[in-house]
Every structure is written in C-alpha cells, then in structure tokens.
N, C-alpha and C positions, 0 to 999 in steps of 0.2 A: 572413173566409169561409176553408174548407178548401180545398187543392186536391190534387186525385185524380189517379194516372196512370195514363192506358189505355193497352193494347195491342191492338191487332189479333188476332187470330184467323187473322183469312185472308193478307194480306198481313203483317202483322208489325209496318205503322204505330205507332209510338207518341209520344204529347203526352201534355198537362198540362192539365190542367182548373179551372180556377176555380171548385168550384162552390158552392151553400150547403146545409146539414143539410137540408131538407124537398124540394131535389129531388130530384125521379129523375135514379137511373147515366143515362152514356149508351147503343145497344144498337147503332148501326152507325158505321160508321167514318165518315169524312166522305171520307178516299180512292177506297172500296169498297166500302162500303156493305157492310161484312161485318160480322161478330161482335164487339164489343168485350169484351176484361172486365179491372177491374178488380186495377190492379197494387200489390203492397205491397209498403216498405219497411223498411228500419229507420228510427227516430224518432229529432229531435241531441235527445234530453234528456239533460243529464248531470246528476246532484246533486251537488253539496261539499257536504261540511259534517259534524259527526257525527251518527249513530245513524242514516247511512243505507248500512250494509253490520253484515254480521249480528254479523265481528267487533264493534264499538262498541256491540252490545245486547250480546253476551257478558261483555264488562270487565263493564260499569252490575251484570249481572245474580247474576255472582260478588261485589263487590262490597257491594252491599249484602244478600247473605244473608249478609254472614258480618256486618253491619250489623243484620243483622236478628237475631242470635242475637244479644247484644248487646241489643235491644232485648226481646228476652224476658225477658230475666233478668232486667232493668229493669221487667215488667209482672208478672216473681211478687211482688216486690219490694213493689212498690205492691197487688196483692190482700193480700199479712199486712195493710197500715193497716187496712183495713177492716175487718178478724175484730176488733179491742179497741173501734174507735167503736160496732160493731154490739154488742158486748156492754156496754158502758158503755146503748145505748138501752137493752137489754133491762132490764137492771137499774133501773137510773132509772122506769122502767114498775109495779114492786111497791109 
C-alpha cells in the first residue's frame, strides 16, 4: 500500500499515512482538527541501462537510417528481379 504525506494548513503538523488506493484522503488534522493537504515530492525511481535517455534513441536512429538506405538499394535490385519472371509468365500464356 502506498504511503502519503500530509500537512496541516492551520498548525503545520506533518505526518505520513499508509492508505490503499480505494481509501478516501484524510481531511482533518489529528492535532488541531484543521484542514489537511497532501504533499507531493519527487519519487526515487532511477532508470538504468540503454534506451532510457534521448541520446540512446538518437544514436540508434542515425545508424538505422544509414542501414535503411542500403536496404532500399537492395529492394530496388530485388524489384528488378520479378520483372523477368512476370514477362516469362506472360509469354507462357500465349
């Protein structure tokens, strides 16, 4: 279950509460019965490894772009190959 940080807007009392997602937020301060607000902070998640940074995706994009150029050359030579096969099929139909 997640832990939420609360702070009172009247007395400044701050505390953490463990609550499920389906529970309603706390609204009353346990010290002075004032109004509570949830506090949001930074989360401690670190992404390690390749593919998590912008420079990782840029490096693979430029190398795949050069590979894509050679693939298109191979595709044009393979597209020339079916043409004689089509011509041969047309002549056998006579």
